[in-house]
PDB file of N, CA, C, O and CB in Angstrom:
ATOM      1  N   MET A   1      79.227 131.744 149.379  1.00  0.00           N
ATOM      2  CA  MET A   1      79.682 133.023 149.843  1.00  0.00           C
ATOM      3  C   MET A   1      80.901 133.426 149.023  1.00  0.00           C
ATOM      4  O   MET A   1      81.758 132.597 148.717  1.00  0.00           O
ATOM      5  CB  MET A   1      80.003 132.984 151.352  1.00  0.00           C
ATOM      6  N   THR A   2      80.968 134.692 148.674  1.00  0.00           N
ATOM      7  CA  THR A   2      82.110 135.202 147.941  1.00  0.00           C
ATOM      8  C   THR A   2      82.804 136.268 148.781  1.00  0.00           C
ATOM      9  O   THR A   2      82.162 137.200 149.265  1.00  0.00           O
ATOM     10  CB  THR A   2      81.678 135.770 146.566  1.00  0.00           C
ATOM     11  N   TYR A   3      84.087 136.131 148.947  1.00  0.00           N
ATOM     12  CA  TYR A   3      84.860 137.144 149.646  1.00  0.00           C
ATOM     13  C   TYR A   3      86.263 137.114 149.088  1.00  0.00           C
ATOM     14  O   TYR A   3      86.710 136.091 148.569  1.00  0.00           O
ATOM     15  CB  TYR A   3      84.859 136.912 151.187  1.00  0.00           C
ATOM     16  N   LEU A   4      86.960 138.231 149.191  1.00  0.00           N
ATOM     17  CA  LEU A   4      88.314 138.309 148.675  1.00  0.00           C
ATOM     18  C   LEU A   4      89.343 137.954 149.737  1.00  0.00           C
ATOM     19  O   LEU A   4      90.241 137.143 149.510  1.00  0.00           O
ATOM     20  CB  LEU A   4      88.585 139.694 148.135  1.00  0.00           C
ATOM     21  N   GLN A   5      89.195 138.580 150.908  1.00  0.00           N
ATOM     22  CA  GLN A   5      90.180 138.362 151.957  1.00  0.00           C
ATOM     23  C   GLN A   5      89.626 138.872 153.280  1.00  0.00           C
ATOM     24  O   GLN A   5      88.872 139.845 153.324  1.00  0.00           O
ATOM     25  CB  GLN A   5      91.520 139.062 151.615  1.00  0.00           C
ATOM     26  N   ALA A   6      90.007 138.212 154.332  1.00  0.00           N
ATOM     27  CA  ALA A   6      89.654 138.667 155.673  1.00  0.00           C
ATOM     28  C   ALA A   6      90.813 138.324 156.604  1.00  0.00           C
ATOM     29  O   ALA A   6      91.534 137.351 156.381  1.00  0.00           O
ATOM     30  CB  ALA A   6      88.312 138.013 156.169  1.00  0.00           C
ATOM     31  N   MET A   7      90.985 139.131 157.645  1.00  0.00           N
ATOM     32  CA  MET A   7      92.043 138.889 158.606  1.00  0.00           C
ATOM     33  C   MET A   7      91.432 138.966 160.004  1.00  0.00           C
ATOM     34  O   MET A   7      90.716 139.910 160.338  1.00  0.00           O
ATOM     35  CB  MET A   7      93.216 139.914 158.435  1.00  0.00           C
ATOM     36  N   VAL A   8      91.731 137.960 160.801  1.00  0.00           N
ATOM     37  CA  VAL A   8      91.253 137.908 162.177  1.00  0.00           C
ATOM     38  C   VAL A   8      92.454 137.627 163.070  1.00  0.00           C
ATOM     39  O   VAL A   8      93.220 136.696 162.817  1.00  0.00           O
ATOM     40  CB  VAL A   8      90.132 136.818 162.362  1.00  0.00           C
ATOM     41  N   ARG A   9      92.612 138.420 164.097  1.00  0.00           N
ATOM     42  CA  ARG A   9      93.701 138.175 165.051  1.00  0.00           C
ATOM     43  C   ARG A   9      93.199 137.235 166.144  1.00  0.00           C
ATOM     44  O   ARG A   9      92.122 137.428 166.708  1.00  0.00           O
ATOM     45  CB  ARG A   9      94.225 139.515 165.670  1.00  0.00           C
ATOM     46  N   GLY A  10      93.995 136.229 166.425  1.00  0.00           N
ATOM     47  CA  GLY A  10      93.650 135.294 167.485  1.00  0.00           C
ATOM     48  C   GLY A  10      94.780 135.219 168.489  1.00  0.00           C
ATOM     49  O   GLY A  10      95.903 135.637 168.207  1.00  0.00           O
ATOM     50  N   THR A  11      94.483 134.689 169.654  1.00  0.00           N
ATOM     51  CA  THR A  11      95.508 134.595 170.685  1.00  0.00           C
ATOM     52  C   THR A  11      95.896 133.161 171.021  1.00  0.00           C
ATOM     53  O   THR A  11      96.900 132.937 171.698  1.00  0.00           O
ATOM     54  CB  THR A  11      95.037 135.285 171.923  1.00  0.00           C
ATOM     55  N   ASP A  12      95.120 132.192 170.561  1.00  0.00           N
ATOM     56  CA  ASP A  12      95.380 130.801 170.921  1.00  0.00           C
ATOM     57  C   ASP A  12      95.306 129.926 169.672  1.00  0.00           C
ATOM     58  O   ASP A  12      94.220 129.536 169.243  1.00  0.00           O
ATOM     59  CB  ASP A  12      94.369 130.310 171.993  1.00  0.00           C
ATOM     60  N   LEU A  13      96.471 129.619 169.089  1.00  0.00           N
ATOM     61  CA  LEU A  13      96.503 128.791 167.878  1.00  0.00           C
ATOM     62  C   LEU A  13      96.171 127.329 168.155  1.00  0.00           C
ATOM     63  O   LEU A  13      95.977 126.559 167.214  1.00  0.00           O
ATOM     64  CB  LEU A  13      97.865 128.884 167.228  1.00  0.00           C
ATOM     65  N   ASN A  14      96.104 126.933 169.408  1.00  0.00           N
ATOM     66  CA  ASN A  14      95.706 125.570 169.729  1.00  0.00           C
ATOM     67  C   ASN A  14      94.190 125.403 169.680  1.00  0.00           C
ATOM     68  O   ASN A  14      93.700 124.325 169.343  1.00  0.00           O
ATOM     69  CB  ASN A  14      96.229 125.180 171.104  1.00  0.00           C
ATOM     70  N   ARG A  15      93.446 126.449 170.010  1.00  0.00           N
ATOM     71  CA  ARG A  15      91.980 126.376 170.027  1.00  0.00           C
ATOM     72  C   ARG A  15      91.346 126.874 168.727  1.00  0.00           C
ATOM     73  O   ARG A  15      90.262 126.417 168.363  1.00  0.00           O
ATOM     74  CB  ARG A  15      91.441 127.182 171.191  1.00  0.00           C
ATOM     75  N   SER A  16      91.993 127.792 168.028  1.00  0.00           N
ATOM     76  CA  SER A  16      91.411 128.412 166.840  1.00  0.00           C
ATOM     77  C   SER A  16      91.042 127.437 165.721  1.00  0.00           C
ATOM     78  O   SER A  16      89.967 127.582 165.140  1.00  0.00           O
ATOM     79  CB  SER A  16      92.358 129.414 166.307  1.00  0.00           C
ATOM     80  N   PRO A  17      91.878 126.456 165.392  1.00  0.00           N
ATOM     81  CA  PRO A  17      91.494 125.543 164.309  1.00  0.00           C
ATOM     82  C   PRO A  17      90.195 124.794 164.584  1.00  0.00           C
ATOM     83  O   PRO A  17      89.463 124.464 163.651  1.00  0.00           O
ATOM     84  CB  PRO A  17      92.596 124.549 164.068  1.00  0.00           C
ATOM     85  N   GLY A  18      89.907 124.527 165.836  1.00  0.00           N
ATOM     86  CA  GLY A  18      88.652 123.863 166.176  1.00  0.00           C
ATOM     87  C   GLY A  18      87.447 124.667 165.735  1.00  0.00           C
ATOM     88  O   GLY A  18      86.443 124.102 165.302  1.00  0.00           O
ATOM     89  N   PHE A  19      87.539 125.981 165.841  1.00  0.00           N
ATOM     90  CA  PHE A  19      86.438 126.840 165.425  1.00  0.00           C
ATOM     91  C   PHE A  19      86.415 127.019 163.911  1.00  0.00           C
ATOM     92  O   PHE A  19      85.397 126.757 163.270  1.00  0.00           O
ATOM     93  CB  PHE A  19      86.538 128.198 166.112  1.00  0.00           C
ATOM     94  N   TYR A  20      87.514 127.457 163.344  1.00  0.00           N
ATOM     95  CA  TYR A  20      87.542 127.781 161.917  1.00  0.00           C
ATOM     96  C   TYR A  20      87.449 126.555 161.020  1.00  0.00           C
ATOM     97  O   TYR A  20      86.778 126.592 159.988  1.00  0.00           O
ATOM     98  CB  TYR A  20      88.796 128.536 161.594  1.00  0.00           C
ATOM     99  N   CYS A  21      88.110 125.477 161.400  1.00  0.00           N
ATOM    100  CA  CYS A  21      88.123 124.286 160.548  1.00  0.00           C
ATOM    101  C   CYS A  21      86.959 123.343 160.854  1.00  0.00           C
ATOM    102  O   CYS A  21      86.268 122.899 159.937  1.00  0.00           O
ATOM    103  CB  CYS A  21      89.441 123.542 160.713  1.00  0.00           C
ATOM    104  N   ASP A  22      86.738 123.038 162.119  1.00  0.00           N
ATOM    105  CA  ASP A  22      85.690 122.079 162.472  1.00  0.00           C
ATOM    106  C   ASP A  22      84.291 122.673 162.346  1.00  0.00           C
ATOM    107  O   ASP A  22      83.398 122.030 161.795  1.00  0.00           O
ATOM    108  CB  ASP A  22      85.903 121.578 163.885  1.00  0.00           C
ATOM    109  N   LEU A  23      84.090 123.879 162.843  1.00  0.00           N
ATOM    110  CA  LEU A  23      82.748 124.469 162.820  1.00  0.00           C
ATOM    111  C   LEU A  23      82.421 125.211 161.529  1.00  0.00           C
ATOM    112  O   LEU A  23      81.304 125.107 161.023  1.00  0.00           O
ATOM    113  CB  LEU A  23      82.596 125.409 163.973  1.00  0.00           C
ATOM    114  N   LEU A  24      83.384 125.959 160.989  1.00  0.00           N
ATOM    115  CA  LEU A  24      83.116 126.737 159.779  1.00  0.00           C
ATOM    116  C   LEU A  24      83.461 125.983 158.492  1.00  0.00           C
ATOM    117  O   LEU A  24      83.047 126.388 157.406  1.00  0.00           O
ATOM    118  CB  LEU A  24      83.892 128.031 159.826  1.00  0.00           C
ATOM    119  N   GLY A  25      84.214 124.895 158.611  1.00  0.00           N
ATOM    120  CA  GLY A  25      84.526 124.076 157.438  1.00  0.00           C
ATOM    121  C   GLY A  25      85.680 124.585 156.597  1.00  0.00           C
ATOM    122  O   GLY A  25      85.840 124.150 155.457  1.00  0.00           O
ATOM    123  N   LEU A  26      86.496 125.500 157.129  1.00  0.00           N
ATOM    124  CA  LEU A  26      87.657 125.989 156.390  1.00  0.00           C
ATOM    125  C   LEU A  26      88.803 125.001 156.531  1.00  0.00           C
ATOM    126  O   LEU A  26      88.794 124.136 157.408  1.00  0.00           O
ATOM    127  CB  LEU A  26      88.082 127.390 156.888  1.00  0.00           C
ATOM    128  N   ARG A  27      89.789 125.144 155.656  1.00  0.00           N
ATOM    129  CA  ARG A  27      90.962 124.276 155.703  1.00  0.00           C
ATOM    130  C   ARG A  27      92.223 125.117 155.778  1.00  0.00           C
ATOM    131  O   ARG A  27      92.332 126.167 155.146  1.00  0.00           O
ATOM    132  CB  ARG A  27      91.008 123.344 154.477  1.00  0.00           C
ATOM    133  N   GLU A  28      93.166 124.633 156.560  1.00  0.00           N
ATOM    134  CA  GLU A  28      94.436 125.348 156.669  1.00  0.00           C
ATOM    135  C   GLU A  28      95.279 125.080 155.443  1.00  0.00           C
ATOM    136  O   GLU A  28      95.534 123.929 155.086  1.00  0.00           O
ATOM    137  CB  GLU A  28      95.195 124.938 157.944  1.00  0.00           C
ATOM    138  N   GLY A  29      95.714 126.162 154.796  1.00  0.00           N
ATOM    139  CA  GLY A  29      96.546 126.036 153.610  1.00  0.00           C
ATOM    140  C   GLY A  29      98.022 126.045 153.956  1.00  0.00           C
ATOM    141  O   GLY A  29      98.782 125.183 153.513  1.00  0.00           O
ATOM    142  N   ARG A  30      98.423 127.029 154.754  1.00  0.00           N
ATOM    143  CA  ARG A  30      99.817 127.100 155.184  1.00  0.00           C
ATOM    144  C   ARG A  30      99.931 127.938 156.437  1.00  0.00           C
ATOM    145  O   ARG A  30      99.007 128.651 156.829  1.00  0.00           O
ATOM    146  CB  ARG A  30     100.706 127.676 154.075  1.00  0.00           C
ATOM    147  N   ARG A  31     101.087 127.831 157.049  1.00  0.00           N
ATOM    148  CA  ARG A  31     101.361 128.510 158.313  1.00  0.00           C
ATOM    149  C   ARG A  31     102.811 128.985 158.256  1.00  0.00           C
ATOM    150  O   ARG A  31     103.703 128.217 157.896  1.00  0.00           O
ATOM    151  CB  ARG A  31     101.105 127.561 159.559  1.00  0.00           C
ATOM    152  N   GLN A  32     103.043 130.228 158.604  1.00  0.00           N
ATOM    153  CA  GLN A  32     104.394 130.791 158.591  1.00  0.00           C
ATOM    154  C   GLN A  32     104.745 131.244 160.005  1.00  0.00           C
ATOM    155  O   GLN A  32     104.180 132.214 160.510  1.00  0.00           O
ATOM    156  CB  GLN A  32     104.504 131.983 157.578  1.00  0.00           C
ATOM    157  N   VAL A  33     105.661 130.554 160.631  1.00  0.00           N
ATOM    158  CA  VAL A  33     106.043 130.877 162.004  1.00  0.00           C
ATOM    159  C   VAL A  33     107.175 131.899 161.975  1.00  0.00           C
ATOM    160  O   VAL A  33     108.205 131.680 161.336  1.00  0.00           O
ATOM    161  CB  VAL A  33     106.472 129.595 162.786  1.00  0.00           C
ATOM    162  N   HIS A  34     106.975 133.020 162.673  1.00  0.00           N
ATOM    163  CA  HIS A  34     107.976 134.072 162.801  1.00  0.00           C
ATOM    164  C   HIS A  34     108.312 134.200 164.295  1.00  0.00           C
ATOM    165  O   HIS A  34     107.755 135.041 165.001  1.00  0.00           O
ATOM    166  CB  HIS A  34     107.457 135.446 162.197  1.00  0.00           C
ATOM    167  N   ASP A  35     109.226 133.355 164.750  1.00  0.00           N
ATOM    168  CA  ASP A  35     109.579 133.318 166.174  1.00  0.00           C
ATOM    169  C   ASP A  35     110.150 134.648 166.667  1.00  0.00           C
ATOM    170  O   ASP A  35     109.816 135.103 167.760  1.00  0.00           O
ATOM    171  CB  ASP A  35     110.584 132.205 166.432  1.00  0.00           C
ATOM    172  N   LYS A  36     111.008 135.265 165.862  1.00  0.00           N
ATOM    173  CA  LYS A  36     111.650 136.513 166.283  1.00  0.00           C
ATOM    174  C   LYS A  36     110.615 137.605 166.550  1.00  0.00           C
ATOM    175  O   LYS A  36     110.717 138.324 167.544  1.00  0.00           O
ATOM    176  CB  LYS A  36     112.647 136.986 165.215  1.00  0.00           C
ATOM    177  N   ASP A  37     109.634 137.731 165.685  1.00  0.00           N
ATOM    178  CA  ASP A  37     108.618 138.780 165.822  1.00  0.00           C
ATOM    179  C   ASP A  37     107.379 138.315 166.590  1.00  0.00           C
ATOM    180  O   ASP A  37     106.472 139.108 166.841  1.00  0.00           O
ATOM    181  CB  ASP A  37     108.204 139.273 164.452  1.00  0.00           C
ATOM    182  N   ARG A  38     107.336 137.036 166.963  1.00  0.00           N
ATOM    183  CA  ARG A  38     106.273 136.451 167.788  1.00  0.00           C
ATOM    184  C   ARG A  38     104.885 136.522 167.151  1.00  0.00           C
ATOM    185  O   ARG A  38     103.920 136.924 167.801  1.00  0.00           O
ATOM    186  CB  ARG A  38     106.236 137.142 169.117  1.00  0.00           C
ATOM    187  N   PHE A  39     104.789 136.131 165.885  1.00  0.00           N
ATOM    188  CA  PHE A  39     103.480 136.001 165.259  1.00  0.00           C
ATOM    189  C   PHE A  39     103.518 134.858 164.254  1.00  0.00           C
ATOM    190  O   PHE A  39     104.579 134.496 163.746  1.00  0.00           O
ATOM    191  CB  PHE A  39     103.056 137.325 164.573  1.00  0.00           C
ATOM    192  N   THR A  40     102.352 134.300 163.977  1.00  0.00           N
ATOM    193  CA  THR A  40     102.222 133.181 163.045  1.00  0.00           C
ATOM    194  C   THR A  40     100.982 133.375 162.188  1.00  0.00           C
ATOM    195  O   THR A  40      99.874 133.097 162.647  1.00  0.00           O
ATOM    196  CB  THR A  40     102.155 131.831 163.802  1.00  0.00           C
ATOM    197  N   PRO A  41     101.138 133.847 160.947  1.00  0.00           N
ATOM    198  CA  PRO A  41      99.969 133.923 160.082  1.00  0.00           C
ATOM    199  C   PRO A  41      99.570 132.519 159.614  1.00  0.00           C
ATOM    200  O   PRO A  41     100.412 131.724 159.196  1.00  0.00           O
ATOM    201  CB  PRO A  41     100.249 134.844 158.870  1.00  0.00           C
ATOM    202  N   VAL A  42      98.287 132.240 159.694  1.00  0.00           N
ATOM    203  CA  VAL A  42      97.739 130.959 159.250  1.00  0.00           C
ATOM    204  C   VAL A  42      96.743 131.268 158.134  1.00  0.00           C
ATOM    205  O   VAL A  42      95.788 132.015 158.344  1.00  0.00           O
ATOM    206  CB  VAL A  42      97.053 130.165 160.443  1.00  0.00           C
ATOM    207  N   PHE A  43      96.962 130.697 156.954  1.00  0.00           N
ATOM    208  CA  PHE A  43      96.127 130.962 155.801  1.00  0.00           C
ATOM    209  C   PHE A  43      95.058 129.880 155.684  1.00  0.00           C
ATOM    210  O   PHE A  43      95.371 128.692 155.606  1.00  0.00           O
ATOM    211  CB  PHE A  43      96.975 131.037 154.517  1.00  0.00           C
ATOM    212  N   LEU A  44      93.800 130.300 155.673  1.00  0.00           N
ATOM    213  CA  LEU A  44      92.665 129.388 155.593  1.00  0.00           C
ATOM    214  C   LEU A  44      91.908 129.621 154.296  1.00  0.00           C
ATOM    215  O   LEU A  44      91.936 130.721 153.745  1.00  0.00           O
ATOM    216  CB  LEU A  44      91.729 129.566 156.804  1.00  0.00           C
ATOM    217  N   ALA A  45      91.235 128.591 153.810  1.00  0.00           N
ATOM    218  CA  ALA A  45      90.433 128.699 152.591  1.00  0.00           C
ATOM    219  C   ALA A  45      89.258 127.733 152.681  1.00  0.00           C
ATOM    220  O   ALA A  45      89.248 126.820 153.507  1.00  0.00           O
ATOM    221  CB  ALA A  45      91.294 128.406 151.324  1.00  0.00           C
ATOM    222  N   THR A  46      88.286 127.944 151.834  1.00  0.00           N
ATOM    223  CA  THR A  46      87.187 126.995 151.738  1.00  0.00           C
ATOM    224  C   THR A  46      87.715 125.720 151.092  1.00  0.00           C
ATOM    225  O   THR A  46      88.747 125.768 150.422  1.00  0.00           O
ATOM    226  CB  THR A  46      85.990 127.589 150.923  1.00  0.00           C
ATOM    227  N   PRO A  47      87.054 124.592 151.267  1.00  0.00           N
ATOM    228  CA  PRO A  47      87.532 123.344 150.643  1.00  0.00           C
ATOM    229  C   PRO A  47      87.665 123.467 149.124  1.00  0.00           C
ATOM    230  O   PRO A  47      88.567 122.874 148.533  1.00  0.00           O
ATOM    231  CB  PRO A  47      86.584 122.193 150.978  1.00  0.00           C
ATOM    232  N   ALA A  48      86.784 124.224 148.497  1.00  0.00           N
ATOM    233  CA  ALA A  48      86.835 124.378 147.035  1.00  0.00           C
ATOM    234  C   ALA A  48      88.030 125.206 146.598  1.00  0.00           C
ATOM    235  O   ALA A  48      88.486 125.067 145.463  1.00  0.00           O
ATOM    236  CB  ALA A  48      85.551 125.022 146.524  1.00  0.00           C
ATOM    237  N   GLU A  49      88.547 126.060 147.463  1.00  0.00           N
ATOM    238  CA  GLU A  49      89.660 126.928 147.110  1.00  0.00           C
ATOM    239  C   GLU A  49      90.903 126.666 147.951  1.00  0.00           C
ATOM    240  O   GLU A  49      91.757 127.545 148.070  1.00  0.00           O
ATOM    241  CB  GLU A  49      89.249 128.364 147.253  1.00  0.00           C
ATOM    242  N   SER A  50      91.022 125.500 148.526  1.00  0.00           N
ATOM    243  CA  SER A  50      92.169 125.218 149.394  1.00  0.00           C
ATOM    244  C   SER A  50      93.483 125.228 148.625  1.00  0.00           C
ATOM    245  O   SER A  50      94.538 125.422 149.229  1.00  0.00           O
ATOM    246  CB  SER A  50      91.988 123.873 150.080  1.00  0.00           C
ATOM    247  N   HIS A  51      93.451 125.024 147.303  1.00  0.00           N
ATOM    248  CA  HIS A  51      94.676 125.079 146.498  1.00  0.00           C
ATOM    249  C   HIS A  51      95.237 126.500 146.462  1.00  0.00           C
ATOM    250  O   HIS A  51      96.444 126.667 146.288  1.00  0.00           O
ATOM    251  CB  HIS A  51      94.403 124.580 145.065  1.00  0.00           C
ATOM    252  N   VAL A  52      94.406 127.524 146.621  1.00  0.00           N
ATOM    253  CA  VAL A  52      94.847 128.906 146.602  1.00  0.00           C
ATOM    254  C   VAL A  52      95.627 129.232 147.866  1.00  0.00           C
ATOM    255  O   VAL A  52      96.642 129.925 147.794  1.00  0.00           O
ATOM    256  CB  VAL A  52      93.654 129.849 146.452  1.00  0.00           C
ATOM    257  N   ALA A  53      95.186 128.756 149.012  1.00  0.00           N
ATOM    258  CA  ALA A  53      95.830 129.047 150.294  1.00  0.00           C
ATOM    259  C   ALA A  53      97.171 128.318 150.436  1.00  0.00           C
ATOM    260  O   ALA A  53      97.996 128.702 151.264  1.00  0.00           O
ATOM    261  CB  ALA A  53      94.903 128.658 151.446  1.00  0.00           C
ATOM    262  N   ALA A  54      97.389 127.284 149.645  1.00  0.00           N
ATOM    263  CA  ALA A  54      98.600 126.488 149.784  1.00  0.00           C
ATOM    264  C   ALA A  54      99.813 127.137 149.135  1.00  0.00           C
ATOM    265  O   ALA A  54     100.933 126.662 149.328  1.00  0.00           O
ATOM    266  CB  ALA A  54      98.384 125.128 149.193  1.00  0.00           C
ATOM    267  N   ARG A  55      99.626 128.200 148.376  1.00  0.00           N
ATOM    268  CA  ARG A  55     100.766 128.850 147.693  1.00  0.00           C
ATOM    269  C   ARG A  55     101.710 129.474 148.657  1.00  0.00           C
ATOM    270  O   ARG A  55     102.714 130.057 148.248  1.00  0.00           O
ATOM    271  CB  ARG A  55     100.290 129.898 146.726  1.00  0.00           C
TER     272      ARG A  55
END
């Protein structure tokens, strides 16, 4: 599959990795916690492109 970028809003960061990583096979590259603004972007990538998400 080829895609450039996608964004999905989730409400439970404790349950989401189970779906995206365990079922879809994606890997977490990085996570940026913004406590003041109350959001946390989590960057995911395919195993072949996990080096891209780690930047």
